[in-house]
FIPA-41641 format. One record per residue (C-alpha): residue number from 1; x, y, z. Coordinates in steps of 0.25 Angstrom, whole numbers, plus 5000, padded with zeros to 4 digits. Layout:
<atom votor="NUM" xx="X" yy="Y" zz="Z"/>
...
end
This chain:
<atom votor="1" xx="5212" yy="5161" zz="5076"/>
<atom votor="2" xx="5206" yy="5155" zz="5064"/>
<atom votor="3" xx="5212" yy="5164" zz="5053"/>
<atom votor="4" xx="5227" yy="5164" zz="5052"/>
<atom votor="5" xx="5230" yy="5163" zz="5037"/>
<atom votor="6" xx="5246" yy="5161" zz="5032"/>
<atom votor="7" xx="5251" yy="5164" zz="5019"/>
<atom votor="8" xx="5266" yy="5162" zz="5024"/>
<atom votor="9" xx="5259" yy="5149" zz="5030"/>
<atom votor="10" xx="5255" yy="5144" zz="5015"/>
<atom votor="11" xx="5268" yy="5147" zz="5009"/>
<atom votor="12" xx="5274" yy="5137" zz="5019"/>
<atom votor="13" xx="5267" yy="5125" zz="5012"/>
<atom votor="14" xx="5276" yy="5127" zz="4999"/>
<atom votor="15" xx="5290" yy="5130" zz="5009"/>
<atom votor="16" xx="5297" yy="5122" zz="5017"/>
<atom votor="17" xx="5292" yy="5121" zz="5031"/>
<atom votor="18" xx="5298" yy="5130" zz="5041"/>
<atom votor="19" xx="5299" yy="5126" zz="5055"/>
<atom votor="20" xx="5293" yy="5136" zz="5066"/>
<atom votor="21" xx="5301" yy="5146" zz="5072"/>
<atom votor="22" xx="5309" yy="5139" zz="5083"/>
<atom votor="23" xx="5310" yy="5147" zz="5097"/>
<atom votor="24" xx="5324" yy="5153" zz="5102"/>
<atom votor="25" xx="5322" yy="5146" zz="5115"/>
<atom votor="26" xx="5329" yy="5154" zz="5128"/>
<atom votor="27" xx="5336" yy="5145" zz="5136"/>
<atom votor="28" xx="5330" yy="5141" zz="5150"/>
<atom votor="29" xx="5342" yy="5146" zz="5158"/>
<atom votor="30" xx="5341" yy="5159" zz="5153"/>
<atom votor="31" xx="5330" yy="5169" zz="5155"/>
<atom votor="32" xx="5323" yy="5175" zz="5142"/>
<atom votor="33" xx="5329" yy="5188" zz="5137"/>
<atom votor="34" xx="5318" yy="5198" zz="5132"/>
<atom votor="35" xx="5321" yy="5205" zz="5119"/>
<atom votor="36" xx="5316" yy="5217" zz="5125"/>
<atom votor="37" xx="5314" yy="5222" zz="5139"/>
<atom votor="38" xx="5300" yy="5226" zz="5133"/>
<atom votor="39" xx="5291" yy="5226" zz="5122"/>
<atom votor="40" xx="5280" yy="5235" zz="5115"/>
<atom votor="41" xx="5271" yy="5222" zz="5114"/>
<atom votor="42" xx="5270" yy="5210" zz="5120"/>
<atom votor="43" xx="5261" yy="5199" zz="5112"/>
<atom votor="44" xx="5254" yy="5188" zz="5120"/>
<atom votor="45" xx="5250" yy="5176" zz="5108"/>
<atom votor="46" xx="5259" yy="5172" zz="5097"/>
<atom votor="47" xx="5246" yy="5169" zz="5087"/>
<atom votor="48" xx="5243" yy="5179" zz="5075"/>
<atom votor="49" xx="5238" yy="5189" zz="5084"/>
<atom votor="50" xx="5251" yy="5190" zz="5091"/>
<atom votor="51" xx="5260" yy="5190" zz="5080"/>
<atom votor="52" xx="5252" yy="5199" zz="5072"/>
<atom votor="53" xx="5253" yy="5208" zz="5084"/>
<atom votor="54" xx="5268" yy="5207" zz="5086"/>
<atom votor="55" xx="5272" yy="5208" zz="5070"/>
<atom votor="56" xx="5263" yy="5221" zz="5071"/>
<atom votor="57" xx="5268" yy="5228" zz="5083"/>
<atom votor="58" xx="5282" yy="5225" zz="5077"/>
<atom votor="59" xx="5279" yy="5232" zz="5064"/>
<atom votor="60" xx="5275" yy="5246" zz="5072"/>
<atom votor="61" xx="5289" yy="5245" zz="5078"/>
<atom votor="62" xx="5286" yy="5239" zz="5092"/>
<atom votor="63" xx="5292" yy="5228" zz="5100"/>
<atom votor="64" xx="5284" yy="5215" zz="5102"/>
<atom votor="65" xx="5286" yy="5201" zz="5108"/>
<atom votor="66" xx="5276" yy="5189" zz="5107"/>
<atom votor="67" xx="5272" yy="5179" zz="5116"/>
<atom votor="68" xx="5267" yy="5166" zz="5110"/>
<atom votor="69" xx="5263" yy="5155" zz="5119"/>
<atom votor="70" xx="5261" yy="5145" zz="5107"/>
<atom votor="71" xx="5263" yy="5131" zz="5112"/>
<atom votor="72" xx="5275" yy="5124" zz="5108"/>
<atom votor="73" xx="5269" yy="5113" zz="5101"/>
<atom votor="74" xx="5263" yy="5122" zz="5091"/>
<atom votor="75" xx="5268" yy="5132" zz="5080"/>
<atom votor="76" xx="5270" yy="5146" zz="5084"/>
<atom votor="77" xx="5264" yy="5159" zz="5078"/>
<atom votor="78" xx="5252" yy="5150" zz="5072"/>
<atom votor="79" xx="5241" yy="5152" zz="5082"/>
<atom votor="80" xx="5232" yy="5145" zz="5088"/>
<atom votor="81" xx="5222" yy="5141" zz="5078"/>
<atom votor="82" xx="5220" yy="5150" zz="5066"/>
<atom votor="83" xx="5232" yy="5145" zz="5059"/>
<atom votor="84" xx="5232" yy="5130" zz="5060"/>
<atom votor="85" xx="5217" yy="5130" zz="5056"/>
<atom votor="86" xx="5222" yy="5138" zz="5042"/>
<atom votor="87" xx="5234" yy="5128" zz="5042"/>
<atom votor="88" xx="5224" yy="5116" zz="5042"/>
<atom votor="89" xx="5214" yy="5123" zz="5033"/>
<atom votor="90" xx="5225" yy="5125" zz="5024"/>
<atom votor="91" xx="5229" yy="5111" zz="5024"/>
<atom votor="92" xx="5216" yy="5106" zz="5021"/>
<atom votor="93" xx="5214" yy="5114" zz="5008"/>
<atom votor="94" xx="5228" yy="5109" zz="5004"/>
<atom votor="95" xx="5226" yy="5095" zz="5007"/>
<atom votor="96" xx="5214" yy="5088" zz="5001"/>
<atom votor="97" xx="5211" yy="5077" zz="5012"/>
<atom votor="98" xx="5200" yy="5070" zz="5002"/>
<atom votor="99" xx="5211" yy="5069" zz="4990"/>
<atom votor="100" xx="5222" yy="5063" zz="5001"/>
<atom votor="101" xx="5212" yy="5053" zz="5007"/>
<atom votor="102" xx="5208" yy="5048" zz="4992"/>
<atom votor="103" xx="5222" yy="5046" zz="4990"/>
<atom votor="104" xx="5224" yy="5036" zz="5002"/>
<atom votor="105" xx="5229" yy="5045" zz="5011"/>
<atom votor="106" xx="5226" yy="5042" zz="5026"/>
<atom votor="107" xx="5222" yy="5054" zz="5036"/>
<atom votor="108" xx="5234" yy="5053" zz="5044"/>
<atom votor="109" xx="5242" yy="5056" zz="5031"/>
<atom votor="110" xx="5234" yy="5068" zz="5026"/>
<atom votor="111" xx="5233" yy="5074" zz="5040"/>
<atom votor="112" xx="5247" yy="5074" zz="5039"/>
<atom votor="113" xx="5250" yy="5083" zz="5028"/>
<atom votor="114" xx="5239" yy="5091" zz="5034"/>
<atom votor="115" xx="5247" yy="5093" zz="5047"/>
<atom votor="116" xx="5259" yy="5096" zz="5039"/>
<atom votor="117" xx="5252" yy="5106" zz="5031"/>
<atom votor="118" xx="5246" yy="5113" zz="5044"/>
<atom votor="119" xx="5260" yy="5113" zz="5051"/>
<atom votor="120" xx="5268" yy="5119" zz="5039"/>
<atom votor="121" xx="5259" yy="5131" zz="5038"/>
<atom votor="122" xx="5259" yy="5132" zz="5054"/>
<atom votor="123" xx="5274" yy="5132" zz="5055"/>
<atom votor="124" xx="5275" yy="5142" zz="5043"/>
<atom votor="125" xx="5265" yy="5152" zz="5049"/>
<atom votor="126" xx="5272" yy="5151" zz="5064"/>
<atom votor="127" xx="5284" yy="5154" zz="5057"/>
<atom votor="128" xx="5279" yy="5166" zz="5049"/>
<atom votor="129" xx="5274" yy="5173" zz="5062"/>
<atom votor="130" xx="5287" yy="5170" zz="5069"/>
<atom votor="131" xx="5294" yy="5175" zz="5057"/>
<atom votor="132" xx="5286" yy="5188" zz="5058"/>
<atom votor="133" xx="5288" yy="5190" zz="5073"/>
<atom votor="134" xx="5303" yy="5189" zz="5070"/>
<atom votor="135" xx="5303" yy="5198" zz="5059"/>
<atom votor="136" xx="5295" yy="5208" zz="5068"/>
<atom votor="137" xx="5305" yy="5206" zz="5079"/>
<atom votor="138" xx="5295" yy="5201" zz="5087"/>
<atom votor="139" xx="5301" yy="5191" zz="5098"/>
<atom votor="140" xx="5291" yy="5179" zz="5104"/>
<atom votor="141" xx="5290" yy="5172" zz="5116"/>
<atom votor="142" xx="5284" yy="5158" zz="5117"/>
<atom votor="143" xx="5276" yy="5157" zz="5129"/>
<atom votor="144" xx="5264" yy="5160" zz="5138"/>
<atom votor="145" xx="5262" yy="5175" zz="5140"/>
<atom votor="146" xx="5255" yy="5183" zz="5152"/>
<atom votor="147" xx="5253" yy="5198" zz="5155"/>
<atom votor="148" xx="5260" yy="5200" zz="5168"/>
<atom votor="149" xx="5256" yy="5210" zz="5179"/>
<atom votor="150" xx="5266" yy="5223" zz="5179"/>
<atom votor="151" xx="5278" yy="5219" zz="5186"/>
<atom votor="152" xx="5279" yy="5236" zz="5192"/>
<atom votor="153" xx="5290" yy="5238" zz="5184"/>
<atom votor="154" xx="5285" yy="5240" zz="5170"/>
<atom votor="155" xx="5278" yy="5254" zz="5166"/>
<atom votor="156" xx="5265" yy="5249" zz="5159"/>
<atom votor="157" xx="5272" yy="5236" zz="5152"/>
<atom votor="158" xx="5265" yy="5223" zz="5149"/>
<atom votor="159" xx="5271" yy="5212" zz="5154"/>
<atom votor="160" xx="5270" yy="5198" zz="5148"/>
<atom votor="161" xx="5276" yy="5185" zz="5155"/>
<atom votor="162" xx="5278" yy="5175" zz="5146"/>
<atom votor="163" xx="5279" yy="5159" zz="5151"/>
<atom votor="164" xx="5288" yy="5151" zz="5141"/>
<atom votor="165" xx="5283" yy="5137" zz="5149"/>
<atom votor="166" xx="5270" yy="5140" zz="5152"/>
<atom votor="167" xx="5261" yy="5128" zz="5146"/>
<atom votor="168" xx="5273" yy="5121" zz="5140"/>
<atom votor="169" xx="5269" yy="5108" zz="5147"/>
<atom votor="170" xx="5260" yy="5099" zz="5140"/>
<atom votor="171" xx="5262" yy="5086" zz="5147"/>
<atom votor="172" xx="5254" yy="5089" zz="5158"/>
<atom votor="173" xx="5265" yy="5090" zz="5167"/>
<atom votor="174" xx="5271" yy="5101" zz="5176"/>
<atom votor="175" xx="5272" yy="5114" zz="5169"/>
<atom votor="176" xx="5287" yy="5118" zz="5167"/>
<atom votor="177" xx="5293" yy="5131" zz="5176"/>
<atom votor="178" xx="5288" yy="5144" zz="5169"/>
<atom votor="179" xx="5298" yy="5151" zz="5162"/>
<atom votor="180" xx="5292" yy="5166" zz="5158"/>
<atom votor="181" xx="5297" yy="5180" zz="5156"/>
<atom votor="182" xx="5292" yy="5192" zz="5155"/>
<atom votor="183" xx="5290" yy="5202" zz="5143"/>
<atom votor="184" xx="5287" yy="5217" zz="5145"/>
<atom votor="185" xx="5279" yy="5226" zz="5134"/>
<atom votor="186" xx="5273" yy="5238" zz="5132"/>
<atom votor="187" xx="5260" yy="5230" zz="5127"/>
<atom votor="188" xx="5255" yy="5217" zz="5125"/>
<atom votor="189" xx="5245" yy="5211" zz="5114"/>
<atom votor="190" xx="5238" yy="5199" zz="5120"/>
<atom votor="191" xx="5236" yy="5189" zz="5108"/>
<atom votor="192" xx="5234" yy="5175" zz="5116"/>
<atom votor="193" xx="5223" yy="5171" zz="5107"/>
<atom votor="194" xx="5212" yy="5161" zz="5110"/>
<atom votor="195" xx="5210" yy="5146" zz="5113"/>
<atom votor="196" xx="5200" yy="5136" zz="5109"/>
<atom votor="197" xx="5186" yy="5134" zz="5118"/>
<atom votor="198" xx="5185" yy="5119" zz="5119"/>
<atom votor="199" xx="5171" yy="5112" zz="5119"/>
<atom votor="200" xx="5167" yy="5107" zz="5131"/>
<atom votor="201" xx="5158" yy="5094" zz="5125"/>
<atom votor="202" xx="5172" yy="5089" zz="5119"/>
<atom votor="203" xx="5182" yy="5094" zz="5131"/>
<atom votor="204" xx="5188" yy="5080" zz="5132"/>
<atom votor="205" xx="5189" yy="5077" zz="5118"/>
<atom votor="206" xx="5199" yy="5088" zz="5115"/>
<atom votor="207" xx="5210" yy="5080" zz="5122"/>
<atom votor="208" xx="5206" yy="5066" zz="5119"/>
<atom votor="209" xx="5212" yy="5057" zz="5109"/>
<atom votor="210" xx="5202" yy="5051" zz="5101"/>
<atom votor="211" xx="5205" yy="5039" zz="5091"/>
<atom votor="212" xx="5221" yy="5043" zz="5092"/>
<atom votor="213" xx="5217" yy="5059" zz="5090"/>
<atom votor="214" xx="5212" yy="5072" zz="5097"/>
<atom votor="215" xx="5200" yy="5075" zz="5090"/>
<atom votor="216" xx="5194" yy="5086" zz="5097"/>
<atom votor="217" xx="5201" yy="5100" zz="5094"/>
<atom votor="218" xx="5198" yy="5115" zz="5096"/>
<atom votor="219" xx="5204" yy="5126" zz="5088"/>
<atom votor="220" xx="5216" yy="5125" zz="5096"/>
<atom votor="221" xx="5219" yy="5112" zz="5097"/>
<atom votor="222" xx="5214" yy="5107" zz="5082"/>
<atom votor="223" xx="5231" yy="5110" zz="5079"/>
<atom votor="224" xx="5233" yy="5097" zz="5085"/>
<atom votor="225" xx="5224" yy="5090" zz="5075"/>
<atom votor="226" xx="5231" yy="5076" zz="5071"/>
<atom votor="227" xx="5222" yy="5070" zz="5061"/>
<atom votor="228" xx="5214" yy="5073" zz="5049"/>
<atom votor="229" xx="5199" yy="5072" zz="5054"/>
<atom votor="230" xx="5188" yy="5066" zz="5045"/>
<atom votor="231" xx="5177" yy="5070" zz="5053"/>
<atom votor="232" xx="5176" yy="5084" zz="5061"/>
<atom votor="233" xx="5166" yy="5090" zz="5071"/>
<atom votor="234" xx="5169" yy="5106" zz="5072"/>
<atom votor="235" xx="5162" yy="5111" zz="5085"/>
<atom votor="236" xx="5159" yy="5126" zz="5083"/>
<atom votor="237" xx="5155" yy="5137" zz="5072"/>
<atom votor="238" xx="5165" yy="5147" zz="5072"/>
<atom votor="239" xx="5176" yy="5151" zz="5062"/>
<atom votor="240" xx="5186" yy="5139" zz="5068"/>
<atom votor="241" xx="5174" yy="5130" zz="5068"/>
<atom votor="242" xx="5171" yy="5134" zz="5053"/>
<atom votor="243" xx="5186" yy="5133" zz="5050"/>
<atom votor="244" xx="5189" yy="5120" zz="5055"/>
<atom votor="245" xx="5176" yy="5114" zz="5049"/>
<atom votor="246" xx="5182" yy="5119" zz="5035"/>
<atom votor="247" xx="5195" yy="5114" zz="5037"/>
<atom votor="248" xx="5190" yy="5100" zz="5041"/>
<atom votor="249" xx="5181" yy="5099" zz="5030"/>
<atom votor="250" xx="5192" yy="5102" zz="5020"/>
<atom votor="251" xx="5200" yy="5091" zz="5027"/>
<atom votor="252" xx="5189" yy="5081" zz="5024"/>
<atom votor="253" xx="5183" yy="5080" zz="5036"/>
<atom votor="254" xx="5167" yy="5078" zz="5038"/>
<atom votor="255" xx="5165" yy="5090" zz="5047"/>
<atom votor="256" xx="5153" yy="5094" zz="5056"/>
<atom votor="257" xx="5152" yy="5107" zz="5064"/>
<atom votor="258" xx="5144" yy="5109" zz="5077"/>
<atom votor="259" xx="5140" yy="5123" zz="5078"/>
<atom votor="260" xx="5132" yy="5128" zz="5090"/>
<atom votor="261" xx="5125" yy="5140" zz="5081"/>
<atom votor="262" xx="5114" yy="5139" zz="5072"/>
<atom votor="263" xx="5123" yy="5144" zz="5061"/>
<atom votor="264" xx="5139" yy="5147" zz="5058"/>
<atom votor="265" xx="5134" yy="5161" zz="5057"/>
<atom votor="266" xx="5130" yy="5162" zz="5071"/>
<atom votor="267" xx="5144" yy="5157" zz="5075"/>
<atom votor="268" xx="5153" yy="5165" zz="5067"/>
<atom votor="269" xx="5145" yy="5178" zz="5070"/>
<atom votor="270" xx="5154" yy="5181" zz="5080"/>
<atom votor="271" xx="5167" yy="5184" zz="5073"/>
<atom votor="272" xx="5159" yy="5192" zz="5064"/>
<atom votor="273" xx="5156" yy="5182" zz="5053"/>
<atom votor="274" xx="5145" yy="5187" zz="5043"/>
<atom votor="275" xx="5133" yy="5178" zz="5044"/>
<atom votor="276" xx="5133" yy="5176" zz="5029"/>
<atom votor="277" xx="5148" yy="5172" zz="5029"/>
<atom votor="278" xx="5145" yy="5162" zz="5040"/>
<atom votor="279" xx="5133" yy="5155" zz="5032"/>
<atom votor="280" xx="5142" yy="5155" zz="5020"/>
<atom votor="281" xx="5153" yy="5148" zz="5027"/>
<atom votor="282" xx="5142" yy="5139" zz="5034"/>
<atom votor="283" xx="5138" yy="5134" zz="5019"/>
<atom votor="284" xx="5153" yy="5132" zz="5016"/>
<atom votor="285" xx="5156" yy="5123" zz="5028"/>
<atom votor="286" xx="5142" yy="5114" zz="5024"/>
<atom votor="287" xx="5147" yy="5114" zz="5010"/>
<atom votor="288" xx="5161" yy="5110" zz="5014"/>
<atom votor="289" xx="5154" yy="5097" zz="5021"/>
<atom votor="290" xx="5153" yy="5103" zz="5035"/>
<atom votor="291" xx="5142" yy="5098" zz="5043"/>
<atom votor="292" xx="5139" yy="5109" zz="5053"/>
<atom votor="293" xx="5128" yy="5107" zz="5065"/>
<atom votor="294" xx="5121" yy="5119" zz="5070"/>
<atom votor="295" xx="5115" yy="5121" zz="5083"/>
<atom votor="296" xx="5125" yy="5111" zz="5089"/>
<atom votor="297" xx="5136" yy="5108" zz="5099"/>
<atom votor="298" xx="5144" yy="5097" zz="5104"/>
<atom votor="299" xx="5139" yy="5089" zz="5116"/>
<atom votor="300" xx="5149" yy="5078" zz="5118"/>
<atom votor="301" xx="5158" yy="5068" zz="5112"/>
<atom votor="302" xx="5162" yy="5054" zz="5112"/>
<atom votor="303" xx="5173" yy="5045" zz="5105"/>
<atom votor="304" xx="5165" yy="5038" zz="5094"/>
<atom votor="305" xx="5163" yy="5022" zz="5098"/>
<atom votor="306" xx="5173" yy="5013" zz="5094"/>
<atom votor="307" xx="5163" yy="5006" zz="5086"/>
<atom votor="308" xx="5150" yy="5008" zz="5079"/>
<atom votor="309" xx="5139" yy="4997" zz="5083"/>
<atom votor="310" xx="5134" yy="4995" zz="5069"/>
<atom votor="311" xx="5146" yy="4987" zz="5062"/>
<atom votor="312" xx="5155" yy="4988" zz="5072"/>
<atom votor="313" xx="5163" yy="5000" zz="5064"/>
<atom votor="314" xx="5172" yy="5009" zz="5071"/>
<atom votor="315" xx="5168" yy="5025" zz="5068"/>
<atom votor="316" xx="5174" yy="5032" zz="5059"/>
<atom votor="317" xx="5176" yy="5044" zz="5068"/>
<atom votor="318" xx="5181" yy="5045" zz="5082"/>
<atom votor="319" xx="5173" yy="5055" zz="5089"/>
<atom votor="320" xx="5158" yy="5058" zz="5092"/>
<atom votor="321" xx="5153" yy="5070" zz="5097"/>
<atom votor="322" xx="5138" yy="5075" zz="5100"/>
<atom votor="323" xx="5131" yy="5085" zz="5096"/>
<atom votor="324" xx="5118" yy="5093" zz="5101"/>
<atom votor="325" xx="5110" yy="5106" zz="5099"/>
<atom votor="326" xx="5118" yy="5117" zz="5105"/>
<atom votor="327" xx="5107" yy="5123" zz="5110"/>
<atom votor="328" xx="5099" yy="5111" zz="5117"/>
<atom votor="329" xx="5110" yy="5102" zz="5119"/>
<atom votor="330" xx="5102" yy="5090" zz="5113"/>
<atom votor="331" xx="5107" yy="5082" zz="5101"/>
<atom votor="332" xx="5095" yy="5087" zz="5094"/>
<atom votor="333" xx="5096" yy="5076" zz="5081"/>
<atom votor="334" xx="5112" yy="5079" zz="5083"/>
<atom votor="335" xx="5121" yy="5067" zz="5081"/>
<atom votor="336" xx="5134" yy="5063" zz="5086"/>
<atom votor="337" xx="5146" yy="5069" zz="5077"/>
<atom votor="338" xx="5156" yy="5058" zz="5074"/>
<atom votor="339" xx="5172" yy="5065" zz="5069"/>
<atom votor="340" xx="5185" yy="5063" zz="5070"/>
<atom votor="341" xx="5187" yy="5078" zz="5076"/>
<atom votor="342" xx="5180" yy="5088" zz="5085"/>
<atom votor="343" xx="5184" yy="5102" zz="5082"/>
<atom votor="344" xx="5178" yy="5113" zz="5093"/>
<atom votor="345" xx="5178" yy="5128" zz="5089"/>
<atom votor="346" xx="5170" yy="5133" zz="5099"/>
<atom votor="347" xx="5177" yy="5145" zz="5102"/>
<atom votor="348" xx="5190" yy="5152" zz="5108"/>
<atom votor="349" xx="5195" yy="5158" zz="5121"/>
<atom votor="350" xx="5204" yy="5169" zz="5122"/>
<atom votor="351" xx="5218" yy="5166" zz="5127"/>
<atom votor="352" xx="5217" yy="5176" zz="5140"/>
<atom votor="353" xx="5222" yy="5168" zz="5151"/>
<atom votor="354" xx="5209" yy="5162" zz="5158"/>
<atom votor="355" xx="5206" yy="5162" zz="5172"/>
<atom votor="356" xx="5220" yy="5163" zz="5176"/>
<atom votor="357" xx="5224" yy="5176" zz="5168"/>
<atom votor="358" xx="5235" yy="5169" zz="5161"/>
<atom votor="359" xx="5238" yy="5178" zz="5151"/>
<atom votor="360" xx="5237" yy="5189" zz="5162"/>
<atom votor="361" xx="5226" yy="5198" zz="5156"/>
<atom votor="362" xx="5218" yy="5201" zz="5167"/>
<atom votor="363" xx="5230" yy="5204" zz="5175"/>
<atom votor="364" xx="5234" yy="5214" zz="5165"/>
<atom votor="365" xx="5220" yy="5222" zz="5166"/>
<atom votor="366" xx="5214" yy="5214" zz="5155"/>
<atom votor="367" xx="5199" yy="5209" zz="5154"/>
<atom votor="368" xx="5194" yy="5197" zz="5148"/>
<atom votor="369" xx="5180" yy="5194" zz="5144"/>
<atom votor="370" xx="5171" yy="5182" zz="5149"/>
<atom votor="371" xx="5174" yy="5175" zz="5139"/>
<atom votor="372" xx="5190" yy="5178" zz="5141"/>
<atom votor="373" xx="5192" yy="5186" zz="5129"/>
<atom votor="374" xx="5202" yy="5198" zz="5132"/>
<atom votor="375" xx="5195" yy="5211" zz="5132"/>
<atom votor="376" xx="5201" yy="5222" zz="5124"/>
<atom votor="377" xx="5198" yy="5237" zz="5121"/>
<atom votor="378" xx="5195" yy="5242" zz="5106"/>
<atom votor="379" xx="5210" yy="5242" zz="5106"/>
<atom votor="380" xx="5213" yy="5228" zz="5108"/>
<atom votor="381" xx="5218" yy="5231" zz="5123"/>
<atom votor="382" xx="5216" yy="5223" zz="5135"/>
<atom votor="383" xx="5224" yy="5230" zz="5145"/>
<atom votor="384" xx="5235" yy="5242" zz="5147"/>
<atom votor="385" xx="5245" yy="5237" zz="5138"/>
<atom votor="386" xx="5238" yy="5225" zz="5134"/>
<atom votor="387" xx="5232" yy="5221" zz="5121"/>
<atom votor="388" xx="5226" yy="5209" zz="5114"/>
<atom votor="389" xx="5221" yy="5204" zz="5101"/>
<atom votor="390" xx="5216" yy="5190" zz="5095"/>
<atom votor="391" xx="5207" yy="5180" zz="5100"/>
<atom votor="392" xx="5211" yy="5184" zz="5115"/>
<atom votor="393" xx="5201" yy="5197" zz="5114"/>
<atom votor="394" xx="5189" yy="5188" zz="5108"/>
<atom votor="395" xx="5180" yy="5187" zz="5095"/>
<atom votor="396" xx="5182" yy="5183" zz="5084"/>
<atom votor="397" xx="5195" yy="5177" zz="5086"/>
<atom votor="398" xx="5200" yy="5177" zz="5072"/>
<atom votor="399" xx="5214" yy="5179" zz="5068"/>
<atom votor="400" xx="5209" yy="5189" zz="5058"/>
<atom votor="401" xx="5204" yy="5198" zz="5069"/>
<atom votor="402" xx="5216" yy="5194" zz="5078"/>
<atom votor="403" xx="5227" yy="5200" zz="5069"/>
<atom votor="404" xx="5219" yy="5213" zz="5066"/>
<atom votor="405" xx="5217" yy="5214" zz="5082"/>
<atom votor="406" xx="5232" yy="5212" zz="5083"/>
<atom votor="407" xx="5235" yy="5222" zz="5073"/>
<atom votor="408" xx="5225" yy="5232" zz="5081"/>
<atom votor="409" xx="5231" yy="5229" zz="5094"/>
<atom votor="410" xx="5245" yy="5232" zz="5090"/>
<atom votor="411" xx="5240" yy="5246" zz="5084"/>
<atom votor="412" xx="5233" yy="5250" zz="5097"/>
<atom votor="413" xx="5246" yy="5247" zz="5104"/>
<atom votor="414" xx="5256" yy="5254" zz="5095"/>
<atom votor="415" xx="5248" yy="5262" zz="5085"/>
<atom votor="416" xx="5235" yy="5266" zz="5091"/>
<atom votor="417" xx="5232" yy="5276" zz="5081"/>
<atom votor="418" xx="5229" yy="5264" zz="5072"/>
<atom votor="419" xx="5222" yy="5256" zz="5080"/>
<atom votor="420" xx="5207" yy="5255" zz="5078"/>
<atom votor="421" xx="5198" yy="5252" zz="5090"/>
<atom votor="422" xx="5189" yy="5241" zz="5088"/>
<atom votor="423" xx="5180" yy="5232" zz="5096"/>
<atom votor="424" xx="5182" yy="5216" zz="5096"/>
<atom votor="425" xx="5167" yy="5217" zz="5089"/>
<atom votor="426" xx="5175" yy="5223" zz="5077"/>
<atom votor="427" xx="5186" yy="5212" zz="5077"/>
<atom votor="428" xx="5174" yy="5202" zz="5076"/>
<atom votor="429" xx="5167" yy="5209" zz="5064"/>
<atom votor="430" xx="5181" yy="5210" zz="5057"/>
<atom votor="431" xx="5183" yy="5195" zz="5055"/>
<atom votor="432" xx="5185" yy="5192" zz="5040"/>
<atom votor="433" xx="5175" yy="5182" zz="5034"/>
<atom votor="434" xx="5187" yy="5174" zz="5027"/>
<atom votor="435" xx="5191" yy="5171" zz="5042"/>
<atom votor="436" xx="5179" yy="5161" zz="5041"/>
<atom votor="437" xx="5178" yy="5157" zz="5026"/>
<atom votor="438" xx="5193" yy="5153" zz="5025"/>
<atom votor="439" xx="5198" yy="5164" zz="5016"/>
<atom votor="440" xx="5212" yy="5168" zz="5023"/>
<atom votor="441" xx="5216" yy="5181" zz="5028"/>
<atom votor="442" xx="5230" yy="5184" zz="5027"/>
<atom votor="443" xx="5239" yy="5193" zz="5036"/>
<atom votor="444" xx="5254" yy="5195" zz="5038"/>
<atom votor="445" xx="5252" yy="5194" zz="5052"/>
<atom votor="446" xx="5245" yy="5179" zz="5050"/>
<atom votor="447" xx="5261" yy="5174" zz="5044"/>
<atom votor="448" xx="5268" yy="5185" zz="5051"/>
<atom votor="449" xx="5282" yy="5176" zz="5051"/>
<atom votor="450" xx="5304" yy="5164" zz="5063"/>
<atom votor="451" xx="5304" yy="5173" zz="5076"/>
<atom votor="452" xx="5315" yy="5175" zz="5085"/>
<atom votor="453" xx="5308" yy="5169" zz="5099"/>
<atom votor="454" xx="5312" yy="5174" zz="5113"/>
<atom votor="455" xx="5306" yy="5161" zz="5119"/>
<atom votor="456" xx="5310" yy="5154" zz="5132"/>
<atom votor="457" xx="5308" yy="5140" zz="5125"/>
end
């Protein structure tokens, strides 16, 4: 989610670095003991939408528990995409790559500074959000949550199974035995977010190391970027593509955007961005030196040949991507692009559990759209006792709207007199222009602050 702004995180740059809150582990030999027999609200998802909902519910005097599936190799409570992009943008604004290069600093040394600044922001933001949960007396479990079928003993309660070992094996070996617990609540909020859709034309490149680095990323995997690119190809014309084009240009890279549409206004219309704002943004990008290829798409890639025939010189850039017309599929005068990095922002897909119903939504009576989005009513209710907010319910998939949806869902549950019914189209139309242009929108929930962790780790 692209807009996640942090006042407290920026203050961290002038203070000693804080380690992220450590989880209080529950020993393997003893079962997990829940703090309550039943909660008023169980929240599936530890991103900004989930944290906002938890704090809001607690402020209204209701008991809540949050289940967060963030991998243990990542900072908790920092969201999948939005905060990293803002941290990278802040680093790009604070560190003048051109000046440092003119002073003789190598790219590896410069990137080390950039990465240190990014990590300090992520650590501070995660700590702030964890602290907010603790201050609101909201415990959290670190694991994978799924809605469970009724057990025959509950009177309309929502049951959620939490697996603490699911998805923890990253070496390709057998998964460890599942360790789970069950949480009972009066209601549940699904805020499981979304995942980047990868581009088939470069499917293998996402996993392949070229010249010592992975060089193809989507809006989730970009957090693993380990070098300073001198040239970047950005595939897509939406909000995320625009944001990263601006970021890499600020980091001194030569940036080319490959956009299927004939202009940015067409790409940005789906999230309610006014055409005038889109065209102004298009002009800003071009003024910043970003080259935009419209009516174009990537058709393939190759590792640049080890030597160029004329003069026997090595190529300056390791990747070469083929570009064709987005309608005809022909080159039509478009030349291949050489680059250090390929970044694809070709959409996001709601995390609703896929065909195996891993989140248990269909079993709970919820319905999914053809594209996988969770269908909700005007009050953000997906099924009896189950509400949803954020990317999981579809477009516009922005943090600004996700936070508003979280507040509205909590009101619909606990203060129905304050709930204002709205269609998803209304949410899209409410997208602020600053979500695109780089102006910052700050809400208390975005840096909502080391929580006591009830977790089997």
